[in-house]
N, C-alpha and C positions, 0 to 999 in steps of 0.2 A: 583737549583731552592730553593726561598726563600718561606719561610711559608705564606700563604694565611689567613689570618685572616678573612677576609671576607667571604672567601669561607669555612673556618670552622667554621664560624657563622654560615653562611646559612645550612649548612649541617645538624649542630646539630639543628640550630631551623626546618628544615625538620623532622629531626628523633624525634623531641618528639612532631611536627605536628602528625608523624604517630601513635605515642604511645597513644597521646590523642585520634586520632580518632579510635583506636583499644579500646580502652577504653569505646568510647563512643559504641561501635560497639557493645561492650560486655555488655555493661549496657542496651541496647535494647534487646539484646537476651536474658539477663535476667530478664528482663520485660516482654517479650514477652512470655517466659517460667513459669515466677510466672503468669502471668494472664491467659495461658491455664493452669495452674494447678491449679488456682483458679475454672475457669470456668469447670474444669475437675470434681473437687470435689463440686461445685455447683449443675452440673448436674446428679452426683450418688446420692447426697442427694436428690435431686428433685425425683428421678428415687425410691429413697428406703422410700418419703414418701409416692408415690403413691401405690408401693408396698406395704406400713404397711397399707393404707387408704383401699386398695383392700382386703387387708384379715380381716383388722375389719367388713368391709360389709360383707365377703364372712361368718366371723364366726357368726357375727348379722344373718343373712339369714339361716344359720344351726340352730341357736338356735332358731329361730321363728317358725323353719320346723318341732322342736323337737318337742315345747309347742304346734303348732299345731297340732301333732302326738297324742300327751296325750287327748287333747280337744277333739279329733274325736274318741278318742277310752272309752270318757265319764268320763273324768275327768275336774271338774271344771277349767276353766280358772284360778282363784285367786290362785288355788293348783298346777294348772301344773307351773306356774312362780314359786312359791314357791320350788316346785323339783328342775325347773331348776337352782337356783341358789346355787345349792348344785354341779352342774357342770354337765357336761358330762355323765360321770358313773353315776351318782343319777340318770338323765332321763333315761339312757338306761335299767336300770334295773325296774324303775317305767313302761316305755314302755314294757318289757316284762309279767313284771305282768299284766299289762293292754288287752296283749296280750292274755294270757293265760286263765285270768276270762274269756274274750267274746267267745274262743274257745271252752271253757267249761262250759258255762251257768253259770257263777261267774259276778255280780258287783264287779269287783276289784276296782273300783273307789272308791267304799265307803272305802276302807282302806289308802285313801289320804284324810284329812277331815282339815280345816281351826278350830282352836281353840286355847288355850294357850298355849302362849311360855311353852317349854322345850326343852328338848334334842331328837335328832332324833334316835329312836328306830328300831332295828335292828340285822339280820346278821350281825357280826364284818365281814366276808369274800365278804360281799356286798360293802362292801368300801364307804357307807351311812353312815357318821356318824360326829361327830362334833355338833356343835351348830345348833340349828334350826333356821330356817326362823321366821320371825314372823307369829305366828299362825297356822304352819303346825303340823299336829299329822300323824303319823304313825303308823299305826294298824298291827305290825309286826308279832302277835299271829294270825291274821286271815290269813294273808299271808300264813304263815307258814300250817296253816288246810288248806289254798286252795290247794293247792300243795299236802297235804300230808305227812303226819310223814316221817322222815329217818329212818331207823332201826339201831339201835343201834349199831348191828353188825359188821355194814357199815360206821360206824365212823372212825375208824383208817385208814381204804382205804383211804377214800376221802381227809382225812389230807394229808397223803403220795401224792394223785395223785395232789392234789394242789399245792404241794411244788415242784415236779417233773416240773409241766409245768409252773410256775413261773420262774423254772431254765432255761426251754426250750426258753423261750420268751428272754432271752438274749442269746441265741448262732442261729448260721445259721442251716439250714437244712442239710449240709455236715459235717459237724464239730462232729468229732468222739465221743464226749462227750453229743452232741444230742442223738445220734443213741442208746447210751448205756442206756439214760434215757428213750427213747422211750419205749426199749424193758423193762425196770421197771413197765412202765406206763402201757403195754400188759399186765406183766404178774399180776400187782394189777386188770385188768379186769379179768383174767380168774379166779382169784381168787375171785372176789365180785359174778360172775358166778356160780362156784361153792358153794359156799354160799346161792346164792337165789334158788340153785335147790335144796340144803340138807333141807330148810326150806319147812315145810309145807305149802302148799296154795291150800287145799280143799277150801275153800272159795272162791277160784275163784278170788280174788284179790290179785293183786302184791304189796308189798312195793316200795318204794322210796329206789333207790340205792344210786343217786347221790345228794349233796345239790346244792343249788344254785351256790352258790362259785364254787363249783366243775364244775359244766354244763358250768359257762361263762369263767373259767381259762381254760378248756379242748378246748372248740369252740374256744376261744380265740389263743388259742398255736397253731392248726391246722391251722386258719385261718390265723395267723402270716406265718407259714412255709410256705406257699402257695405262699404269697404274696412278700416273699423273692427272691423266683424263677421269679418271674416280677419287681424288683428293688426298692420293694415297704417292709414297715413293720406294722405290728399292737402296737398302744399303747394302752395295755390292761386297762391300770387307767383313761385312757381319753374317751377310745374307741372313736381312730380314727385312721384311716387309713395316714400311711407317706407317704409322696412323690404319693399321688393320683392326682395329678396335671398330666391331657392330660391320664392318666392311668383307666380310670372309665369302660371300657370295659375289660381291663386285670382284673380288681378288680374283678370285678364280676363273674369273668372266673375261676379267683382262689378261689373265693366265692364258687361254685360247686364243684369245685375239691376237697375243705375242705369237704363241705358234703357227699360227695361220701366216704371218707375215716375216716370222725366220724361213719358213718351209720356202717361203716365195722366195725371197734372198739367196737361200744357200741350195737349192736342190741341186740345179745345172751342177755344182761341185762333187756331189754324192761324196763326202767327208762322213765315214762311219760312225765316228764319233759326234760330231756335230749331229747327224741323223737321230742316232740312239738318245741323244741327251734331248732334242726338242721333244721326241717319242715320249722319255720319260718325265717330263713336263706336263705332256698332253695326260699321259696315265694319272698323274700324280692329283691335278687339276679336276678329273672327271671324278675320280675314286672321290675327291672331297666336295662334289656336289652331288653325289650320288648320297653321301651320310647326311647334306642339310636336305635333301629328300625325303632321305628316314624319318629324319628328325621332325618333317614336316606333316609325315604320313602319322606318326605318333601323336601329335598334339591333335591334328582334324584328320580323325579316319575316315571321315564322309567323301575326303579327294581322294580317295580311292575308289570309291561306287560312282563318281561322277558320269552322268553320263558323256558319251562318244560325242566328239564335233565331227555334226553332216559331213558325209563329203563334199556336199556340192560349196560347202561355207568353207570347207579345209582349204580346199584349191584355186579361192578367189586370192587375186594378186595381192589387197588389202589386207588379206586373214591377220596378218603378223602386227600390224598397227593397232590392232585391239587385246594387244595379250603385254603384259607384263615381265621382263626378265628375271627367270627365277619360280616364274608360276606354273602349277602344276597341272597338265590337261590330260584327257584322254583323245587321241588323232585317230584316224582310221588308220590299219596297217593288214592289206591283204597276206603278207607272210606269218602274221599271229594266228593258232588257232582260235581266238576269240573274235578275229577280225580287228582289232584294235590294240593298243599299248599305252599306256601310261610315262610321259614323256616329263619332260624341265625344259621349259625355254629359256635359251642362251641366249639367242639374236644373236649369235655368234656365222658369219657367210660361210657357208660348207658344213657347220657344225649347229645350226637351227638348234635341233632337238636332241636332249640328251634319255635314251630309255632306260629309266632307273632299275629297271629289274636286269636289264642284259648288259651285263661288263664287255661290250665288244672292244 
């Protein structure tokens, strides 16, 4: 059989054409893949832009809400906005001061005035420091006098407690190091109580045991511990809850659990600022839960007219095991004209149920 040049050339041409076809197909696939990657990247960029825009809007709303709170508590709007320029921590401190003043008949707003430029004054532990916004003057001495003086004998203990709580904020509640630090903190509380009991209180007035910084650090640490159990955390410096999205119910329940533990740990010291701050946390958390209940009732009106749990079932030891935290139910109430009341189940020891219509 002779060599067929035509067949060879034809085969070579066919093979070359196949190679070219494969290359074109691969180029087309590469083009599609590249376009897909570009489309995916563009989609991700758009999603990120939307998320950033949403966060900015959320931050702006939160800022305006805090400014509104300061104004509602008596602070002039220009002073409130000047405080806001120092960040969330500064606003939290100011709101605490305003609330304490209102509850104790003191015009705390008068301690925040617009005047000449200068440096922010105050206890370094409050984290309000740095260059002062235009015209804002803070009367730190007046604020300290409002709360009353902290006895010098308690100063060392306060410093140690703040140091411990700051360390705890960087640990999980299950960490052995956290547990050891908590034992040390409770020992310091015991020492403070012993010092207080040994002092002469014949005049009937108890001096303060905790500084503002210690109060905020102590409450922040316990709130953080409870939030961690629900997959969140508390940023003490910024005074915000991290991971709050979609977990506002759980966050407020965590706050109330923190209230229980804080009262147990500090009640023997009877410090007015600590007590008032714990109460403020409880009141705010219950208010938020009532707002949650109101939303649930608007969305599901039938919850308001649901049948009352029979008294025989309500008193059973295992009754609460059938409930879900945040659930709205009607329970028997002999003090109510109707013989029952609508409550939210919270599952917090000593605060198992929240009357959704009564701001107790």
